[in-house]
C-alpha positions in Angstrom: 150.4 82.5 85.8 149.2 85.4 88.0 146.5 86.2 85.5 144.8 82.8 86.2 145.3 83.1 90.0 143.7 86.5 90.0 140.8 85.3 87.7 140.2 82.3 89.9 140.1 84.5 93.0 137.6 86.7 91.4 135.4 83.8 90.4 135.5 82.2 93.7 135.4 85.2 96.0 133.1 87.6 94.0 131.2 86.0 91.2 130.1 82.8 92.9 128.9 84.5 96.1 127.0 87.1 94.1 125.4 84.4 91.9 124.3 82.7 95.2 122.9 85.9 96.6 121.0 86.6 93.3 119.5 83.1 93.1 118.4 83.2 96.7 116.9 86.6 96.3 114.9 85.6 93.4 113.9 82.2 94.5 113.8 82.5 98.3 116.1 79.5 98.7 119.6 78.3 97.9 120.1 76.4 94.6 120.8 72.7 94.2 124.1 71.8 92.4 122.4 71.4 89.1 120.4 74.7 89.5 123.6 76.6 90.4 125.5 75.5 87.3 122.4 76.2 85.2 122.2 79.6 86.9 125.9 80.4 86.0 125.4 79.2 82.5 122.2 81.2 82.0 124.0 84.4 83.1 127.2 83.7 81.1 129.4 83.3 84.0 132.5 81.6 83.0 134.8 79.9 85.4 138.5 79.4 84.9 139.3 76.3 82.9 140.6 73.5 85.1 143.4 71.0 84.3 142.5 67.7 82.7 140.5 65.5 85.0 139.5 68.2 87.5 136.0 69.3 87.7 133.9 71.9 89.5 131.3 70.8 92.1 128.9 72.8 94.0 128.4 71.8 97.7 124.9 73.0 98.3 125.1 72.3 102.0 128.1 74.4 102.5 127.0 76.8 99.7 130.6 76.5 98.2 132.0 76.0 94.7 134.8 73.4 95.0 137.2 71.7 92.6 137.2 67.9 92.5 140.7 66.5 91.8 141.1 63.2 89.9 142.2 60.1 92.0 145.9 59.5 91.9 
């Protein structure tokens, strides 16, 4: 269990912010949600697998990767 918590922290606190900085440096602007996920895929960044029904979303306005939970 702690492996996944550590991996998630690394993804959210290190990998995602660095990917945002790199995109901005190369393009002179922040990415849209679609561009952000394409950027991660292009550079082989893998995010931790989420439980069934959950999905990653990128809030371009907040410049933040988030997890959307399924409705209860």
